[in-house]
N, C-alpha and C positions, 0 to 999 in steps of 0.2 A: 413501578420501580425503573428512576432513571439515571444512571450512573455520571456524576458531575465530578469534575478535578480528579482524575485517577492518571497516577503513571505506571508505564508497564517497562520496564528498562531494565537490562543487564542479561537477559535470559536465553539459554540456548536449548532452543527446540526442536528437535529429531522425530521423525517417524510418526507425528502425532495425526489426527482428521484433519485439523484446521491449527495451523500453527498457532497465531494471535488473532483472534475473533471480537470484536468491538461491535456491540449494535445498540441502537436508541441511547447513546451518550452524548455528552457535552463537554467539554476541556480537557480532552486524553492526549498526552503523550504519550506516543510509542517510540522509546529510542533507546538504540545501543542493544539491540537484540540481535540474535543470528537466528534465523529459521530454514532449517534443512529438512528437502524429503518428505514433506506434509501430503498428505493422500489427496489435498484439494489446493486450495491458496496460501500461501505463505502468511499474508496479513490479510485479512476482511474486516472492510469496515462498512455498515450498512445501517442506514437511518440515523446518521449521527452528525453531529456539527461542530466546527472548531477543535478538527483533532488534528494534530501534527504528528507525522509521522519522520522521524528522521533518526539518521546514523544506524540504520540498521544492515544487515544482509539478509538478503531473502533468496535462495536458490537452490536448485535442483527438487522445486515442488510439481506436482502433477497439474496444478491449476497454476493461477497469475502470481507473480510474486506479490504486486501490492495488487488487491479490488478494490475500487468505491462503488459504492452502490445508494444512489441518493443522499447524498453527502454536501454540507454546504460549508463555506469560510474555514477550510482545510487547506493545510501545505503536506506536501510531499517532498522532504529534499534531503540531499549527501544521502540517498542508500546505494547498495548496491543489489541488483536487481538481474541474476543470470543465470542461465541455465534450466528455467522453467520451462514445462512442458505447455502450460499457456503461454498468455503475452508475459512480459516484463512489468508492465503499468497497465491498469484497467481500468477507466470510469465509465458509467454508462450516463446515460443523456439528464439523467436528474441531478447532478451534482454541479452544483454552482460555486463560483469565487475558489476556485482551487488554485493555488499556487502549487508549481511543479519545477524543480529544477535543482543542478548541481548531483543530479542521480547519472550513476553507473547502469546503463540497461544494454544488455547483449546476451548473446548466444540462447536467446528463449524462442519456443521450437514455433507456436503461433505467430509471433512478431515479436517485437519490442516495445509498439505502444499500440492502448487501444483507447482514442479518449473520444468519445461523442458526447461528454457533456455540455452542457447548454449555453451558461453566458459570465461575463465577467470574470473570466480564468486567465490566468497569466501565466506566461512556461520562460523559464530561462533555460538556459542552453544545459540541457542533458547530454552527457555521453554516449551515443547510441552507436553500437557495432553489430 
C-alpha cells in the first residue's frame, strides 16, 4: 500500500510519539499544522516523493522540527521550526531535488540545519538564528 494524493492540514498535535509521520507516499501535502512536544521528530517523512511541507509550526520536539529521509522532488517552505532538541531541519544523504526556503529556523539545540542531501537541491533564504 502506497498512499497518494493525501492532505494533512489544520491539525494541532501535542505530546505524541511522532507528530506527523509520512512514509512510502507520493503527492502528499502537510500544511498549516501545529506540532508541539512530540517525543521524536515533529514532522518525519521517509521513503517518499513529491511531498510539500508548508506553513507548519513544529516546536519543542525531542527530535528535529522537520526530518526527511530518502525523499525526492519535495519542498519545505514557509514553516516555523524552533526550540527543538534536534535540528530545526534535517535531510539525509538520500534526498534529491529538495526545495527549502522561507522557513524560520531558530533556537534548536543540535543546530538549525543538517542537510547532507545529494543533488539538484535548491535553497532560498531561510531566517536562521
